[in-house]
Backbone bond lengths (Angstrom), bond angles and torsions (degrees), N, CA, C in turn:
res aa  C-N    CA-C-N  psi(-1)  N-CA   C-N-CA  omega(-1)  CA-C   N-CA-C  phi
1 X - - - 1.451 - - 1.529 111.21 -
2 X 1.323 117.25 -53.71 1.461 121.24 177.71 1.523 108.17 -113.52
3 X 1.322 116.22 97.37 1.472 120.12 -178.14 1.521 112.07 -78.90
4 X 1.356 116.05 -31.73 1.462 119.86 -179.90 1.528 109.54 -138.15
5 X 1.340 114.73 124.65 1.466 122.62 -178.83 1.521 108.16 -109.85
6 X 1.317 116.72 128.32 1.462 121.36 174.52 1.524 108.60 -93.96
7 X 1.330 115.84 124.79 1.462 122.55 179.24 1.524 108.49 -118.78
8 X 1.340 117.92 91.60 1.460 119.93 176.41 1.540 109.40 -74.87
9 X 1.316 116.33 131.98 1.472 121.18 -178.94 1.516 109.26 -126.70
10 X 1.325 115.57 150.26 1.465 118.95 -178.29 1.524 113.64 -119.54
11 X 1.319 116.79 -4.07 1.468 119.83 179.80 1.528 108.68 -158.75
12 X 1.340 116.72 157.90 1.469 119.48 -177.07 1.531 114.07 -67.92
13 X 1.314 117.58 -26.58 1.468 120.95 178.51 1.526 109.41 -98.67
14 X 1.318 115.46 55.00 1.459 121.78 -175.28 1.525 111.37 -61.08
15 X 1.309 115.88 157.29 1.460 124.11 -176.90 1.531 112.31 -49.84
16 X 1.313 116.07 117.48 1.464 122.84 -176.64 1.532 112.20 -61.18
17 X 1.311 116.71 -40.27 1.466 120.48 -179.17 1.538 110.74 -62.22
18 X 1.319 116.48 -41.35 1.462 120.59 178.78 1.522 110.69 -65.69
19 X 1.322 116.99 -41.72 1.464 120.50 178.14 1.524 111.24 -61.70
20 X 1.324 117.11 -40.43 1.472 120.93 177.96 1.526 111.14 -63.53
21 X 1.319 117.39 -42.35 1.471 121.12 178.90 1.524 110.06 -62.02
22 X 1.318 117.04 -45.54 1.470 120.89 179.81 1.526 110.04 -63.32
23 X 1.302 116.85 -43.01 1.471 120.78 179.05 1.529 110.81 -60.53
24 X 1.327 116.80 -46.84 1.467 120.84 179.11 1.530 111.54 -61.61
25 X 1.344 116.72 -43.29 1.465 120.67 179.61 1.527 110.56 -63.75
26 X 1.318 115.95 -46.11 1.468 120.66 -177.77 1.525 111.47 -63.26
27 X 1.321 116.88 -39.98 1.461 120.05 178.22 1.528 111.12 -68.76
28 X 1.318 116.48 -41.01 1.464 120.65 -178.76 1.527 112.12 -65.85
29 X 1.338 117.17 -41.91 1.456 121.08 -174.36 1.530 113.65 -102.62
30 X 1.326 117.51 -0.77 1.465 120.15 -177.51 1.523 111.69 65.98
31 X 1.321 115.80 37.10 1.461 121.84 -173.98 1.516 113.29 -83.60
32 X 1.310 114.05 152.02 1.465 121.83 166.36 1.522 106.59 -86.29
33 X 1.329 117.13 143.40 1.463 121.42 177.63 1.521 108.74 -114.03
34 X 1.334 115.75 124.83 1.458 121.71 175.57 1.525 106.89 -100.91
35 X 1.326 115.58 111.37 1.460 120.73 178.01 1.523 106.74 -92.19
36 X 1.329 115.94 124.19 1.463 121.05 -170.14 1.519 111.51 -129.59
37 X 1.331 115.40 137.99 1.463 121.05 173.58 1.516 108.33 -138.73
38 X 1.315 115.65 139.51 1.452 121.62 175.07 1.520 108.86 -128.01
39 X 1.313 116.16 133.10 1.455 121.41 178.16 1.519 109.16 -104.58
40 X 1.320 115.02 125.81 1.453 121.90 179.25 1.529 108.57 -85.50
41 X 1.309 117.05 126.10 1.463 121.04 -178.53 1.520 112.98 -80.76
42 X 1.334 117.50 -18.88 1.459 118.93 179.70 1.524 109.20 -77.84
43 X 1.331 117.41 134.51 1.462 119.96 -177.11 1.522 111.38 -71.69
44 X 1.309 114.82 145.72 1.456 120.97 173.58 1.517 107.79 -63.66
45 X 1.311 118.30 139.26 1.460 121.88 -176.63 1.529 112.03 -57.65
46 X 1.323 117.23 -29.38 1.458 120.42 -179.73 1.526 111.96 -75.51
47 X 1.331 117.54 -18.75 1.462 120.90 -176.02 1.523 113.33 -91.68
48 X 1.319 117.62 -11.44 1.450 120.70 -172.25 1.526 111.76 -54.67
49 X 1.307 118.03 -45.13 1.464 121.17 -178.16 1.530 112.58 -110.48
50 X 1.299 117.17 17.05 1.461 121.44 179.41 1.531 109.18 -75.15
51 X 1.347 118.54 118.36 1.463 120.34 -177.67 1.525 113.23 -60.86
52 X 1.315 117.60 -31.66 1.462 120.05 178.23 1.519 109.91 -65.50
53 X 1.326 116.99 -45.87 1.462 121.19 -179.84 1.531 111.51 -69.54
54 X 1.319 117.39 -35.18 1.460 120.89 -179.16 1.529 111.36 -67.37
55 X 1.326 117.30 -31.88 1.459 121.33 -178.07 1.523 113.28 -94.68
56 X 1.305 117.44 -0.94 1.462 121.31 -179.66 1.523 109.92 -73.63
57 X 1.311 115.57 140.49 1.463 118.85 177.86 1.527 108.60 -70.02
58 X 1.314 116.82 146.54 1.468 119.62 -178.50 1.529 111.14 -64.44
59 X 1.331 114.93 146.26 1.461 119.75 178.13 1.519 108.77 -116.56
60 X 1.299 115.47 153.83 1.453 120.75 175.26 1.527 106.89 -85.05
61 X 1.319 116.60 109.15 1.464 121.18 -175.58 1.515 113.13 -61.09
62 X 1.316 117.57 -35.36 1.466 120.00 -179.96 1.521 110.64 -67.43
63 X 1.331 117.04 -43.25 1.468 120.49 177.52 1.523 110.39 -65.14
64 X 1.323 116.23 -41.37 1.463 121.68 179.61 1.529 110.25 -60.49
65 X 1.325 116.37 -44.59 1.456 122.24 179.82 1.534 111.21 -63.84
66 X 1.339 116.32 -45.78 1.471 120.16 178.13 1.526 111.38 -62.43
67 X 1.326 116.98 -37.27 1.462 121.39 179.74 1.532 110.85 -64.53
68 X 1.326 117.25 -42.64 1.467 121.50 178.19 1.526 109.96 -60.45
69 X 1.318 116.36 -49.55 1.467 121.32 -177.41 1.527 111.11 -62.84
70 X 1.317 117.51 -43.12 1.474 119.24 -178.33 1.527 111.68 -68.42
71 X 1.321 117.56 -33.57 1.466 119.53 177.45 1.530 111.15 -68.95
72 X 1.313 117.58 -38.16 1.467 120.30 176.57 1.530 109.79 -68.24
73 X 1.319 117.35 -37.48 1.469 121.33 179.86 1.528 111.90 -60.88
74 X 1.323 117.08 -27.90 1.466 120.68 178.23 1.530 112.08 -58.99
75 X 1.313 117.51 -27.93 1.468 121.73 178.43 1.525 111.00 -58.79
76 X 1.328 117.58 -31.55 1.461 122.93 -175.15 1.529 112.95 -97.73
77 X 1.327 118.71 3.98 1.462 121.00 -169.83 1.524 114.66 -63.76
78 X 1.311 119.83 -27.59 1.462 121.69 -178.93 1.531 112.51 -94.11
79 X 1.323 116.94 21.63 1.460 121.21 179.43 1.526 108.94 -121.06
80 X 1.316 115.87 171.96 1.463 121.18 175.71 1.525 111.61 -94.09
81 X 1.323 116.84 13.20 1.459 121.40 -177.71 1.525 109.41 -72.02
82 X 1.334 115.62 130.11 1.464 119.97 175.97 1.523 108.18 -74.94
83 X 1.329 116.06 125.30 1.459 122.26 -178.98 1.521 109.08 -113.95
84 X 1.325 115.40 132.92 1.454 121.83 172.43 1.520 106.68 -118.02
85 X 1.319 115.88 128.79 1.463 120.95 179.18 1.524 108.56 -100.09
86 X 1.331 116.01 130.37 1.456 120.83 -176.35 1.529 109.68 -138.46
87 X 1.325 116.28 138.95 1.464 121.21 178.94 1.519 109.79 -137.46
88 X 1.321 115.16 162.30 1.461 120.67 174.09 1.522 108.44 -157.33
89 X 1.307 114.73 170.72 1.458 121.58 175.83 1.522 106.66 -117.34
90 X 1.328 116.46 126.56 1.458 120.94 179.45 1.520 110.20 148.56
91 X 1.307 115.83 -179.02 1.457 121.63 178.87 1.529 108.54 -59.63
92 X 1.346 118.14 121.83 1.467 120.04 -175.20 1.531 114.52 -54.45
93 X 1.321 117.75 -45.46 1.471 119.38 -179.04 1.528 111.02 -62.67
94 X 1.312 116.62 -45.16 1.471 120.21 179.42 1.517 111.45 -63.54
95 X 1.320 116.71 -39.27 1.461 120.66 -179.24 1.536 111.47 -69.07
96 X 1.330 117.18 -36.91 1.474 120.56 176.07 1.529 109.33 -63.21
97 X 1.315 116.63 -46.40 1.465 120.75 179.69 1.536 110.80 -63.80
98 X 1.310 116.19 -41.42 1.468 120.91 178.24 1.531 110.35 -60.76
99 X 1.319 116.37 -43.82 1.468 120.73 179.68 1.523 111.41 -62.21
100 X 1.332 117.24 -44.63 1.467 119.52 -178.55 1.527 111.79 -69.46
101 X 1.327 117.30 -29.20 1.464 120.15 177.86 1.524 111.60 -73.93
102 X 1.321 117.05 -31.67 1.468 121.00 -176.11 1.523 113.57 -95.05
103 X 1.307 117.92 -13.97 1.467 121.25 177.76 1.525 107.43 -119.64
104 X 1.312 115.41 92.54 1.467 120.51 -175.90 1.520 113.02 -71.78
105 X 1.334 117.39 -4.37 1.459 119.74 178.96 1.526 112.67 -85.99
106 X 1.333 117.83 -8.42 1.475 120.33 176.65 1.520 107.59 -75.37
107 X 1.338 115.70 122.73 1.462 121.39 -175.65 1.520 114.04 -95.47
108 X 1.339 116.82 -27.99 1.458 120.68 -175.33 1.521 109.38 -157.56
109 X 1.314 115.42 149.60 1.460 122.50 172.42 1.517 106.96 -108.89
110 X 1.326 116.56 134.04 1.467 120.74 173.93 1.516 106.49 -122.06
111 X 1.326 116.64 121.57 1.459 120.34 179.74 1.512 110.64 -146.35
112 X 1.308 114.37 160.24 1.464 118.20 179.29 1.517 109.16 -102.52
113 X 1.305 114.27 159.83 1.449 120.86 173.58 1.512 106.43 -111.83
114 X 1.286 115.71 145.90 1.468 119.60 -176.94 1.519 112.13 -90.43
115 X 1.309 117.18 9.17 1.457 120.52 175.00 1.515 113.81 70.69
116 X 1.331 117.76 39.31 1.462 119.93 176.46 1.513 109.90 -63.30
117 X 1.315 115.52 147.61 1.457 119.07 174.41 1.525 108.36 -68.94
118 X 1.320 116.58 161.63 1.462 120.93 -179.55 1.517 111.05 -59.71
119 X 1.329 116.93 -41.52 1.465 121.07 -179.20 1.517 111.00 -64.34
120 X 1.311 117.30 -47.21 1.465 120.88 -179.10 1.525 110.47 -64.39
121 X 1.330 117.39 -41.43 1.459 121.28 178.88 1.526 109.90 -62.72
122 X 1.346 116.74 -38.88 1.461 120.93 179.73 1.528 110.76 -66.96
123 X 1.316 117.19 -43.67 1.456 121.10 -176.96 1.524 112.85 -74.19
124 X 1.317 117.03 -42.52 1.451 121.13 -174.64 1.516 113.34 -102.34
125 X 1.316 116.01 -27.29 1.454 119.65 -172.40 1.511 108.70 79.06
126 X 1.290 117.27 167.03 1.456 120.89 174.43 1.513 106.82 -140.87
127 X 1.309 115.27 153.04 1.457 119.80 179.79 1.526 109.18 -59.00
128 X 1.326 116.29 -47.97 1.465 120.68 -179.03 1.522 110.72 -58.03
129 X 1.324 116.91 -46.25 1.458 121.26 -178.51 1.528 111.20 -61.44
130 X 1.316 117.15 -43.19 1.462 120.77 179.43 1.530 111.41 -64.95
131 X 1.326 116.41 -42.12 1.464 120.13 -178.90 1.525 110.25 -66.37
132 X 1.329 117.14 -44.80 1.467 121.29 -178.80 1.528 111.23 -55.65
133 X 1.308 116.95 -39.43 1.459 120.23 -175.06 1.532 114.52 -82.22
134 X 1.328 117.74 -7.62 1.461 118.34 -176.28 1.526 115.04 -129.75
135 X 1.306 118.31 -7.62 1.461 120.44 -175.44 1.533 111.01 -79.07
136 X 1.332 115.62 150.24 1.461 121.04 -177.91 1.523 113.44 -107.73
137 X 1.320 117.07 8.51 1.462 121.03 177.64 1.531 108.17 -124.44
138 X 1.328 117.55 166.20 1.468 118.76 179.30 1.528 111.78 -61.28
139 X 1.325 114.95 147.64 1.453 121.09 178.17 1.523 108.23 -135.88
140 X 1.312 115.57 134.72 1.458 121.95 177.74 1.515 107.19 -112.56
141 X 1.342 115.71 120.60 1.464 121.66 -178.81 1.523 107.81 -104.73
142 X 1.338 115.45 127.28 1.459 121.58 178.32 1.514 107.43 -107.91
143 X 1.308 115.88 130.39 1.467 119.46 178.66 1.491 109.59 -116.07
């Protein structure tokens, strides 16, 4: 049923419940799991004048993205699940949508929501919210 599952992640300590759901689905259906991270190069509006962010040493976004994906992939290391690690640079929601449009073998997206309040989601938006409203394949949201 689900031959390829897209698992977009935003941090190395990704939501455990979501990882368990993906693992169970992949084992049940013999699915490949594509673990994906995208780093947005545009600064968050709140960080522009943040002294902590201004004094932080620059990071290599591509290395950072690969590190996140490889750490999440470790969760699946003791299984027979085929894992594909994928990264990109750009707006995460746009990159997720771009990936699903260009890889027709992805059957479902499984992602977690961080439980933003309605007001915060309206003002800032959320990756999950943007993907839900524009994706053309099934999506499973874990809260």
